[in-house]
FINU-385513 format. One record per atom (N, C-alpha, C, O): residue number from 1; atom name; x, y, z. Coordinates in nm, 3 decimals. Each point is the difference from the previous one (the first is absolute). Example, Ala and Ser with C-alpha at 12.3 -4.5 7.8 and 13.67 -1.06 7.14 Angstrom:
- i / at / xx / yy / zz
- 1 / N / 1.319 / -0.569 / 0.780;
- 1 / CA / -0.089 / 0.119 / 0.000;
- 1 / C / 0.090 / 0.120 / 0.000;
- 1 / O / 0.104 / -0.002 / 0.066;
- 2 / N / -0.139 / 0.107 / -0.138;
- 2 / CA / 0.082 / 0.119 / 0.006;
- 2 / C / -0.077 / 0.109 / 0.073;
- 2 / O / 0.051 / 0.111 / 0.017;
REM end
This chain:
- i / at / xx / yy / zz
- 1 / N / 19.280 / -11.262 / 18.058;
- 1 / CA / 0.057 / -0.103 / 0.075;
- 1 / C / 0.147 / 0.022 / -0.057;
- 1 / O / 0.045 / 0.052 / -0.102;
- 2 / N / 0.021 / -0.129 / 0.235;
- 2 / CA / 0.137 / 0.004 / -0.015;
- 2 / C / 0.089 / -0.156 / 0.007;
- 2 / O / -0.017 / -0.088 / 0.085;
- 3 / N / 0.111 / 0.083 / -0.196;
- 3 / CA / 0.042 / -0.170 / 0.010;
- 3 / C / 0.122 / 0.008 / 0.100;
- 3 / O / 0.055 / 0.106 / 0.028;
- 4 / N / -0.028 / -0.202 / 0.011;
- 4 / CA / 0.117 / -0.055 / 0.081;
- 4 / C / 0.059 / -0.145 / -0.036;
- 4 / O / -0.063 / -0.075 / -0.074;
- 5 / N / 0.170 / 0.045 / 0.123;
- 5 / CA / 0.055 / -0.125 / -0.022;
- 5 / C / 0.026 / -0.070 / 0.095;
- 5 / O / 0.052 / 0.058 / 0.095;
- 6 / N / -0.076 / -0.201 / -0.082;
- 6 / CA / 0.052 / -0.084 / 0.107;
- 6 / C / 0.165 / -0.045 / -0.011;
- 6 / O / 0.055 / -0.053 / -0.097;
- 7 / N / -0.016 / 0.077 / 0.184;
- 7 / CA / 0.172 / -0.040 / 0.013;
- 7 / C / 0.028 / -0.141 / 0.017;
- 7 / O / -0.098 / -0.073 / 0.015;
- 8 / N / 0.198 / 0.029 / -0.014;
- 8 / CA / 0.037 / -0.170 / 0.002;
- 8 / C / -0.009 / 0.005 / 0.137;
- 8 / O / -0.048 / -0.110 / 0.028;
- 9 / N / 0.064 / 0.164 / 0.066;
- 9 / CA / -0.018 / 0.010 / 0.113;
- 9 / C / -0.180 / -0.001 / 0.070;
- 9 / O / -0.031 / -0.035 / 0.114;
- 10 / N / -0.041 / 0.071 / -0.195;
- 10 / CA / -0.132 / 0.001 / 0.019;
- 10 / C / -0.020 / 0.160 / 0.071;
- 10 / O / -0.093 / 0.017 / 0.079;
- 11 / N / 0.165 / 0.070 / -0.108;
- 11 / CA / -0.042 / 0.093 / 0.025;
- 11 / C / -0.057 / 0.107 / -0.112;
- 11 / O / 0.037 / -0.001 / -0.117;
- 12 / N / -0.141 / 0.099 / 0.176;
- 12 / CA / -0.064 / 0.077 / -0.091;
- 12 / C / 0.011 / 0.134 / 0.048;
- 12 / O / -0.025 / 0.025 / 0.117;
- 13 / N / 0.069 / 0.085 / -0.217;
- 13 / CA / -0.015 / 0.149 / 0.021;
- 13 / C / -0.130 / 0.067 / -0.017;
- 13 / O / -0.064 / 0.006 / -0.105;
- 14 / N / 0.030 / 0.042 / 0.218;
- 14 / CA / -0.145 / 0.066 / -0.001;
- 14 / C / 0.034 / 0.147 / -0.015;
- 14 / O / 0.049 / 0.065 / 0.092;
- 15 / N / -0.074 / -0.019 / -0.207;
- 15 / CA / 0.029 / 0.136 / -0.055;
- 15 / C / 0.007 / 0.095 / 0.087;
- 15 / O / -0.077 / -0.012 / 0.095;
- 16 / N / 0.166 / 0.131 / -0.097;
- 16 / CA / -0.010 / 0.098 / 0.122;
- 16 / C / -0.106 / 0.099 / 0.012;
- 16 / O / -0.031 / 0.056 / 0.105;
- 17 / N / -0.016 / -0.040 / -0.202;
- 17 / CA / -0.166 / 0.098 / -0.007;
- 17 / C / -0.089 / -0.077 / 0.129;
- 17 / O / -0.045 / 0.055 / 0.101;
- 18 / N / 0.036 / -0.199 / -0.138;
- 18 / CA / -0.110 / -0.075 / 0.066;
- 18 / C / 0.070 / -0.013 / 0.154;
- 18 / O / -0.068 / 0.024 / 0.099;
- 19 / N / 0.165 / -0.051 / -0.092;
- 19 / CA / 0.078 / -0.016 / 0.146;
- 19 / C / -0.009 / 0.159 / 0.096;
- 19 / O / -0.021 / 0.005 / 0.121;
- 20 / N / 0.041 / 0.108 / -0.208;
- 20 / CA / -0.013 / 0.123 / 0.066;
- 20 / C / -0.155 / 0.006 / 0.014;
- 20 / O / -0.039 / -0.006 / 0.117;
- 21 / N / -0.047 / 0.015 / -0.201;
- 21 / CA / -0.129 / -0.022 / 0.052;
- 21 / C / -0.062 / -0.047 / 0.106;
- 21 / O / -0.094 / 0.046 / 0.065;
- 22 / N / 0.176 / -0.175 / -0.050;
- 22 / CA / -0.051 / -0.067 / 0.131;
- 22 / C / 0.064 / 0.010 / 0.132;
- 22 / O / -0.039 / -0.045 / 0.107;
- 23 / N / 0.157 / 0.121 / -0.138;
- 23 / CA / 0.099 / 0.035 / 0.131;
- 23 / C / 0.081 / -0.128 / 0.034;
- 23 / O / 0.030 / -0.030 / 0.116;
- 24 / N / 0.006 / -0.049 / -0.235;
- 24 / CA / 0.089 / -0.144 / 0.035;
- 24 / C / 0.110 / 0.052 / 0.005;
- 24 / O / 0.031 / 0.086 / -0.082;
- 25 / N / 0.051 / -0.123 / 0.176;
- 25 / CA / 0.159 / 0.080 / -0.031;
- 25 / C / 0.070 / -0.140 / 0.041;
- 25 / O / -0.054 / -0.104 / 0.036;
- 26 / N / 0.178 / 0.132 / -0.050;
- 26 / CA / 0.095 / -0.120 / 0.018;
- 26 / C / -0.017 / -0.064 / 0.131;
- 26 / O / 0.020 / 0.061 / 0.106;
- 27 / N / -0.055 / -0.180 / -0.113;
- 27 / CA / -0.010 / -0.063 / 0.110;
- 27 / C / -0.148 / -0.041 / 0.057;
- 27 / O / -0.020 / -0.067 / 0.101;
- 28 / N / -0.084 / 0.124 / -0.192;
- 28 / CA / -0.123 / -0.022 / 0.038;
- 28 / C / -0.029 / -0.149 / -0.009;
- 28 / O / 0.029 / -0.073 / -0.095;
- 29 / N / -0.083 / 0.043 / 0.191;
- 29 / CA / -0.072 / -0.190 / -0.017;
- 29 / C / -0.128 / 0.010 / -0.066;
- 29 / O / -0.086 / 0.085 / 0.025;
- 30 / N / 0.078 / -0.187 / -0.118;
- 30 / CA / -0.122 / -0.017 / -0.072;
- 30 / C / -0.034 / -0.130 / 0.015;
- 30 / O / 0.079 / -0.094 / -0.003;
- 31 / N / -0.205 / 0.087 / 0.019;
- 31 / CA / -0.074 / -0.126 / 0.008;
- 31 / C / -0.035 / -0.039 / -0.156;
- 31 / O / -0.044 / 0.083 / -0.079;
- 32 / N / 0.072 / -0.238 / 0.040;
- 32 / CA / -0.010 / -0.019 / -0.119;
- 32 / C / -0.120 / -0.115 / 0.012;
- 32 / O / -0.002 / -0.099 / 0.073;
- 33 / N / -0.091 / 0.142 / -0.164;
- 33 / CA / -0.138 / -0.112 / -0.010;
- 33 / C / -0.024 / -0.009 / -0.120;
- 33 / O / -0.030 / 0.096 / -0.070;
- 34 / N / 0.045 / -0.258 / 0.018;
- 34 / CA / -0.033 / -0.055 / -0.125;
- 34 / C / -0.154 / 0.007 / 0.004;
- 34 / O / -0.066 / -0.058 / 0.086;
- 35 / N / 0.007 / 0.145 / -0.200;
- 35 / CA / -0.133 / 0.000 / -0.014;
- 35 / C / -0.041 / -0.055 / -0.157;
- 35 / O / 0.094 / -0.035 / -0.072;
- 36 / N / -0.245 / 0.026 / 0.017;
- 36 / CA / -0.016 / -0.046 / -0.090;
- 36 / C / 0.075 / 0.095 / -0.141;
- 36 / O / 0.035 / -0.042 / -0.110;
- 37 / N / -0.029 / 0.170 / 0.161;
- 37 / CA / -0.015 / 0.068 / -0.110;
- 37 / C / 0.183 / 0.043 / -0.007;
- 37 / O / 0.050 / 0.062 / -0.094;
- 38 / N / 0.008 / -0.100 / 0.187;
- 38 / CA / 0.171 / 0.010 / -0.008;
- 38 / C / 0.046 / 0.020 / 0.148;
- 38 / O / -0.055 / -0.071 / 0.085;
- 39 / N / 0.153 / 0.162 / -0.044;
- 39 / CA / 0.067 / 0.004 / 0.134;
- 39 / C / -0.029 / 0.130 / 0.036;
- 39 / O / 0.016 / 0.106 / -0.061;
- 40 / N / -0.066 / -0.134 / 0.176;
- 40 / CA / -0.046 / 0.143 / 0.099;
- 40 / C / 0.103 / 0.039 / 0.113;
- 40 / O / 0.019 / -0.075 / 0.096;
- 41 / N / 0.041 / 0.184 / -0.108;
- 41 / CA / 0.090 / 0.038 / 0.083;
- 41 / C / -0.057 / 0.087 / 0.087;
- 41 / O / -0.061 / 0.093 / -0.054;
- 42 / N / 0.062 / -0.096 / 0.206;
- 42 / CA / -0.042 / 0.079 / 0.105;
- 42 / C / 0.087 / 0.037 / 0.111;
- 42 / O / 0.038 / -0.089 / 0.076;
- 43 / N / -0.003 / 0.208 / -0.057;
- 43 / CA / 0.114 / 0.042 / 0.102;
- 43 / C / -0.073 / -0.072 / 0.156;
- 43 / O / -0.117 / -0.009 / 0.037;
- 44 / N / 0.219 / -0.025 / 0.012;
- 44 / CA / -0.006 / -0.045 / 0.132;
- 44 / C / 0.020 / 0.117 / 0.125;
- 44 / O / 0.106 / 0.061 / 0.014;
- 45 / N / -0.196 / -0.046 / 0.053;
- 45 / CA / 0.039 / 0.099 / 0.114;
- 45 / C / 0.097 / -0.053 / 0.104;
- 45 / O / -0.046 / -0.098 / 0.059;
- 46 / N / 0.152 / 0.131 / -0.024;
- 46 / CA / 0.050 / -0.040 / 0.097;
- 46 / C / -0.005 / 0.084 / 0.134;
- 46 / O / 0.009 / 0.122 / 0.000;
- 47 / N / -0.022 / -0.187 / 0.097;
- 47 / CA / -0.048 / 0.110 / 0.118;
- 47 / C / 0.135 / 0.027 / 0.027;
- 47 / O / 0.101 / -0.069 / -0.014;
- 48 / N / -0.128 / 0.226 / 0.073;
- 48 / CA / 0.100 / 0.080 / 0.034;
- 48 / C / 0.056 / -0.055 / 0.140;
- 48 / O / -0.084 / -0.032 / 0.084;
- 49 / N / 0.224 / 0.019 / -0.052;
- 49 / CA / 0.036 / -0.042 / 0.100;
- 49 / C / 0.025 / 0.108 / 0.112;
- 49 / O / 0.045 / 0.111 / -0.030;
- 50 / N / -0.072 / -0.142 / 0.141;
- 50 / CA / 0.040 / 0.098 / 0.136;
- 50 / C / 0.085 / -0.064 / 0.098;
- 50 / O / -0.007 / -0.120 / 0.024;
- 51 / N / 0.068 / 0.181 / 0.021;
- 51 / CA / 0.070 / -0.056 / 0.116;
- 51 / C / -0.075 / -0.028 / 0.107;
- 51 / O / -0.095 / 0.073 / 0.029;
- 52 / N / 0.125 / -0.174 / 0.039;
- 52 / CA / -0.086 / -0.091 / 0.106;
- 52 / C / -0.006 / 0.122 / 0.086;
- 52 / O / -0.115 / 0.044 / 0.003;
- 53 / N / 0.215 / 0.039 / 0.080;
- 53 / CA / -0.065 / 0.089 / 0.102;
- 53 / C / -0.077 / 0.097 / -0.030;
- 53 / O / -0.068 / 0.062 / 0.082;
- 54 / N / 0.072 / -0.035 / -0.239;
- 54 / CA / -0.132 / 0.137 / -0.041;
- 54 / C / -0.125 / -0.118 / -0.047;
- 54 / O / -0.110 / 0.048 / 0.027;
- 55 / N / 0.102 / -0.144 / -0.069;
- 55 / CA / -0.107 / -0.073 / -0.023;
- 55 / C / -0.078 / -0.015 / 0.164;
- 55 / O / -0.111 / 0.037 / 0.037;
- 56 / N / 0.209 / -0.100 / 0.030;
- 56 / CA / -0.088 / -0.016 / 0.146;
- 56 / C / -0.057 / 0.131 / 0.033;
- 56 / O / -0.118 / 0.008 / 0.033;
- 57 / N / 0.185 / 0.082 / -0.039;
- 57 / CA / -0.048 / 0.151 / 0.056;
- 57 / C / -0.138 / 0.028 / -0.044;
- 57 / O / -0.094 / 0.033 / 0.073;
- 58 / N / 0.091 / -0.054 / -0.238;
- 58 / CA / -0.123 / 0.035 / -0.079;
- 58 / C / -0.125 / -0.090 / 0.062;
- 58 / O / -0.113 / 0.042 / 0.025;
- 59 / N / 0.157 / -0.162 / -0.010;
- 59 / CA / -0.080 / -0.106 / 0.042;
- 59 / C / -0.100 / 0.069 / 0.151;
- 59 / O / -0.121 / 0.018 / 0.019;
- 60 / N / 0.239 / 0.005 / 0.061;
- 60 / CA / -0.050 / 0.015 / 0.150;
- 60 / C / -0.080 / 0.165 / -0.031;
- 60 / O / -0.112 / 0.014 / 0.050;
- 61 / N / 0.158 / 0.080 / -0.116;
- 61 / CA / -0.067 / 0.094 / -0.032;
- 61 / C / -0.153 / 0.006 / -0.017;
- 61 / O / -0.080 / 0.075 / 0.055;
- 62 / N / 0.053 / -0.198 / -0.166;
- 62 / CA / -0.141 / 0.001 / -0.051;
- 62 / C / -0.064 / -0.093 / 0.130;
- 62 / O / -0.120 / 0.015 / 0.026;
- 63 / N / 0.196 / -0.106 / 0.049;
- 63 / CA / -0.099 / -0.069 / 0.095;
- 63 / C / 0.020 / 0.064 / 0.133;
- 63 / O / -0.040 / -0.063 / 0.098;
- 64 / N / 0.101 / 0.191 / -0.079;
- 64 / CA / 0.005 / 0.057 / 0.127;
- 64 / C / -0.128 / 0.029 / 0.068;
- 64 / O / -0.083 / 0.075 / -0.053;
- 65 / N / 0.060 / -0.136 / 0.182;
- 65 / CA / -0.110 / 0.028 / 0.061;
- 65 / C / 0.019 / 0.144 / 0.054;
- 65 / O / 0.110 / 0.041 / 0.038;
- 66 / N / -0.218 / 0.031 / -0.038;
- 66 / CA / -0.004 / 0.159 / 0.072;
- 66 / C / -0.123 / 0.000 / 0.063;
- 66 / O / -0.065 / 0.105 / 0.002;
- 67 / N / 0.015 / -0.218 / 0.056;
- 67 / CA / -0.119 / 0.033 / 0.115;
- 67 / C / 0.057 / -0.001 / 0.122;
- 67 / O / 0.122 / 0.002 / 0.011;
- 68 / N / -0.186 / -0.004 / 0.072;
- 68 / CA / 0.017 / 0.016 / 0.163;
- 68 / C / 0.077 / -0.153 / 0.052;
- 68 / O / -0.036 / -0.112 / -0.037;
- 69 / N / 0.143 / 0.138 / 0.126;
- 69 / CA / 0.046 / -0.125 / 0.062;
- 69 / C / -0.093 / -0.050 / 0.104;
- 69 / O / -0.083 / 0.065 / 0.062;
- 70 / N / 0.115 / -0.211 / -0.051;
- 70 / CA / -0.078 / -0.068 / 0.076;
- 70 / C / 0.108 / -0.082 / 0.071;
- 70 / O / 0.100 / -0.040 / -0.060;
- 71 / N / -0.118 / 0.020 / 0.167;
- 71 / CA / 0.085 / -0.133 / 0.103;
- 71 / C / -0.051 / -0.133 / -0.032;
- 71 / O / -0.107 / -0.016 / -0.057;
- 72 / N / 0.182 / -0.078 / 0.093;
- 72 / CA / -0.022 / -0.137 / -0.027;
- 72 / C / -0.142 / -0.036 / 0.111;
- 72 / O / -0.087 / -0.074 / -0.045;
- 73 / N / 0.077 / 0.113 / 0.144;
- 73 / CA / -0.126 / 0.020 / 0.093;
- 73 / C / -0.108 / 0.011 / -0.097;
- 73 / O / -0.062 / -0.094 / -0.051;
- 74 / N / 0.045 / 0.239 / 0.026;
- 74 / CA / -0.098 / 0.059 / -0.062;
- 74 / C / -0.042 / -0.119 / -0.118;
- 74 / O / -0.115 / -0.043 / -0.005;
- 75 / N / 0.210 / 0.000 / -0.079;
- 75 / CA / -0.042 / -0.088 / -0.120;
- 75 / C / -0.041 / -0.142 / 0.065;
- 75 / O / -0.065 / -0.080 / -0.069;
- 76 / N / 0.099 / 0.051 / 0.188;
- 76 / CA / -0.039 / -0.123 / 0.053;
- 76 / C / -0.149 / 0.000 / 0.043;
- 76 / O / -0.071 / -0.099 / -0.014;
- 77 / N / 0.035 / 0.193 / 0.056;
- 77 / CA / -0.126 / 0.049 / 0.072;
- 77 / C / -0.086 / -0.004 / -0.128;
- 77 / O / -0.090 / -0.084 / -0.007;
- 78 / N / 0.111 / 0.163 / -0.087;
- 78 / CA / -0.065 / -0.006 / -0.144;
- 78 / C / -0.020 / -0.119 / -0.078;
- 78 / O / -0.089 / -0.008 / -0.084;
- 79 / N / 0.187 / -0.102 / 0.115;
- 79 / CA / -0.041 / -0.132 / -0.092;
- 79 / C / -0.048 / -0.072 / 0.114;
- 79 / O / -0.049 / -0.107 / -0.035;
- 80 / N / 0.046 / 0.128 / 0.162;
- 80 / CA / -0.122 / -0.072 / 0.105;
- 80 / C / -0.150 / 0.032 / -0.034;
- 80 / O / -0.086 / -0.086 / -0.019;
- 81 / N / 0.062 / 0.252 / 0.014;
- 81 / CA / -0.106 / 0.025 / -0.014;
- 81 / C / -0.078 / -0.052 / -0.126;
- 81 / O / -0.118 / -0.036 / -0.006;
- 82 / N / 0.228 / 0.042 / -0.111;
- 82 / CA / -0.053 / -0.044 / -0.120;
- 82 / C / -0.072 / -0.153 / -0.004;
- 82 / O / -0.110 / -0.044 / -0.035;
- 83 / N / 0.223 / -0.008 / 0.085;
- 83 / CA / -0.053 / -0.165 / 0.014;
- 83 / C / -0.114 / -0.008 / 0.082;
- 83 / O / -0.097 / -0.064 / -0.042;
- 84 / N / 0.092 / 0.123 / 0.163;
- 84 / CA / -0.144 / 0.008 / 0.065;
- 84 / C / -0.131 / 0.026 / -0.075;
- 84 / O / -0.105 / -0.065 / 0.010;
- 85 / N / 0.126 / 0.150 / -0.073;
- 85 / CA / -0.067 / 0.062 / -0.085;
- 85 / C / -0.084 / -0.107 / -0.090;
- 85 / O / -0.122 / -0.018 / -0.004;
- 86 / N / 0.244 / -0.057 / -0.078;
- 86 / CA / -0.033 / -0.074 / -0.089;
- 86 / C / -0.059 / -0.139 / 0.039;
- 86 / O / -0.063 / -0.077 / -0.072;
- 87 / N / 0.096 / 0.064 / 0.197;
- 87 / CA / -0.017 / -0.138 / 0.048;
- 87 / C / -0.165 / -0.003 / 0.077;
- 87 / O / -0.058 / -0.106 / 0.024;
- 88 / N / 0.003 / 0.231 / 0.006;
- 88 / CA / -0.140 / 0.042 / 0.036;
- 88 / C / -0.070 / -0.081 / -0.128;
- 88 / O / 0.050 / -0.026 / -0.110;
- 89 / N / -0.197 / -0.008 / 0.166;
- 89 / CA / -0.110 / -0.062 / -0.102;
- 89 / C / -0.065 / 0.145 / -0.059;
- 89 / O / -0.091 / -0.002 / -0.083;
REM end
């Protein structure tokens, strides 16, 4: 067990060995939760920021349609056929 002190500003120093074991570095954001046993600190995962063009390109690559192309007329015909199929008893 290690001891630390609460400063007049409400700050607590987390011992270096504990910070290193948890890979908490300067600027690590911590969620503070009050529990029956004391205070719980958990790191907050901040999402990686990506530039808009690269983010959109990544989305397009995941959603890219690689099947055969169809004309509007072909799609209209398929919709009409399906509508007729569904309307039959």
